[in-house]
C-alpha positions as a printed Julia matrix, in Angstrom:
152×3 Matrix{Float64}:
   0.34  -0.34   -0.31
   3.03   2.46    0.95
   4.71   1.73   -2.27
   1.19   2.75   -4.08
   1.04   6.32   -2.12
   4.65   6.94   -3.29
   4.03   6.17   -6.87
   0.89   8.45   -6.95
   3.19  11.03   -5.31
   5.61  10.85   -8.02
   3.48  10.92  -10.67
   1.45  13.93   -9.39
   4.54  15.71   -8.91
   5.91  14.74  -12.19
   2.68  15.75  -13.87
   2.63  19.3   -12.1
   6.53  19.91  -13.12
   5.59  19.03  -16.98
   2.68  21.52  -16.85
   4.55  24.18  -15.56
   7.53  23.94  -18.04
   5.06  23.61  -21.07
   2.96  26.67  -19.29
   6.23  28.51  -19.41
   6.88  29.09  -22.88
   3.2   30.06  -23.67
   1.82  32.96  -25.45
  -0.62  35.08  -22.72
  -1.67  37.24  -25.87
  -4.59  36.01  -28.37
  -3.14  34.08  -31.58
  -2.51  36.15  -34.48
  -4.74  36.89  -37.2
  -4.71  38.24  -40.21
  -5.84  41.5   -38.69
  -2.97  41.69  -35.95
  -0.23  44.19  -35.51
   2.31  42.55  -36.9
   4.81  45.25  -38.89
   5.36  42.21  -41.39
   3.56  39.27  -42.63
   5.31  37.48  -45.68
   5.4   33.7   -46.76
   9.13  33.21  -46.24
  11.95  30.86  -47.08
  15.23  30.42  -44.51
  18.04  30.66  -46.31
  20.49  30.82  -43.58
  20.55  30.87  -39.38
  23.13  31.99  -37.11
  23.45  32.21  -33.38
  25.06  35.27  -32.37
  25.56  36.18  -28.8
  22.58  33.99  -28.23
  19.82  35.92  -30.5
  18.94  33.21  -33.6
  19.46  35.4   -36.44
  17.74  34.0   -39.88
  18.46  35.1   -43.61
  14.49  34.98  -44.95
  13.58  34.99  -48.78
  10.49  36.48  -49.32
   8.48  34.32  -51.21
   5.02  36.77  -51.22
   4.44  39.6   -49.09
   0.83  40.33  -47.66
   1.73  43.24  -44.98
   4.62  46.05  -44.81
   6.81  47.52  -47.41
   7.86  45.34  -50.39
  11.41  43.53  -50.41
  13.14  40.34  -51.57
  15.15  39.46  -48.09
  14.43  40.16  -44.8
  16.53  39.32  -41.87
  14.76  37.7   -38.56
  15.47  37.91  -34.7
  14.25  35.55  -32.4
  16.03  37.3   -29.0
  17.56  34.9   -26.3
  15.1   33.1   -23.6
  14.43  29.55  -22.32
  11.51  29.92  -25.23
  13.74  30.97  -28.03
  12.03  30.5   -31.54
  13.91  28.57  -34.03
  13.25  28.15  -37.36
  14.92  25.4   -39.81
  16.79  26.33  -42.48
  15.11  24.99  -45.96
  11.44  25.26  -44.5
   9.17  28.13  -45.75
   6.98  29.51  -43.24
   3.87  32.19  -42.8
   5.56  34.83  -40.33
   4.42  37.62  -38.54
   7.2   39.94  -37.02
   7.4   43.24  -35.74
  10.67  46.0   -36.4
  13.66  45.53  -34.03
  13.09  49.35  -32.38
  16.4   49.24  -30.92
  17.9   49.85  -34.31
  17.61  53.03  -36.58
  17.89  53.5   -40.16
  18.83  51.21  -42.92
  19.67  48.74  -39.94
  16.19  48.8   -38.86
  14.03  48.68  -42.22
  15.1   45.21  -43.18
  15.18  43.83  -39.47
  12.65  42.09  -38.04
  12.22  40.08  -34.52
   9.87  36.95  -33.82
   9.24  35.19  -30.18
   6.85  32.84  -28.43
   3.69  35.27  -29.41
   4.51  35.77  -32.96
   3.59  33.59  -35.65
   5.74  31.31  -37.7
   3.67  28.86  -39.26
   4.89  26.36  -41.74
   3.26  27.34  -44.68
   1.95  23.77  -45.33
  -0.07  24.35  -42.43
  -1.95  27.78  -43.49
  -5.47  26.97  -44.71
  -5.92  28.13  -48.34
  -9.06  30.5   -47.59
  -6.4   32.02  -45.02
  -3.83  33.37  -47.39
  -6.52  34.16  -50.12
  -7.77  36.49  -47.15
  -4.14  38.14  -46.89
  -4.21  38.77  -50.51
  -7.73  40.27  -50.58
  -6.22  42.47  -47.46
  -3.29  43.14  -49.07
  -5.13  44.32  -52.2
  -7.18  46.48  -50.4
  -4.48  47.92  -48.56
  -2.78  48.58  -52.31
  -5.8   49.87  -53.71
  -5.76  52.69  -50.76
  -2.62  53.64  -50.88
  -2.82  54.24  -54.41
  -6.62  55.14  -54.75
  -6.79  52.13  -57.99
 -10.3   49.62  -56.74
  -9.81  46.68  -57.17
 -12.94  44.32  -58.16
 -13.4   40.59  -58.2
């Protein structure tokens, strides 16, 4: 009987530790949607990855731009933390990223960051309707900026 209690206690402690570890990397803000406040939303392929002072730095080839200024490549940084976001070289993602505010001038223009709360979904897992919504939104933004009306 004593062995069963000890086993129950061990299982309870291990379950508690696993739950707290999993929760440590959770995001407390709402999940990103096509209408979030990201500075840039792209379908991109990871060309290179490096680590500089604990920060992961990714060179991204932009396949399709949904939000932000048009560009063909950009740098994405994942700051050091216990929940550091990692991207796989060669993989393609739908990325929502934010301007690195500590930079200025040209360095800031093409430098963005991602973290545990920013979206970085493998492109194969993004639904066709969501991609179409992003494309329509981009077309509307373009028409508002140029005065040209797009019709379906």
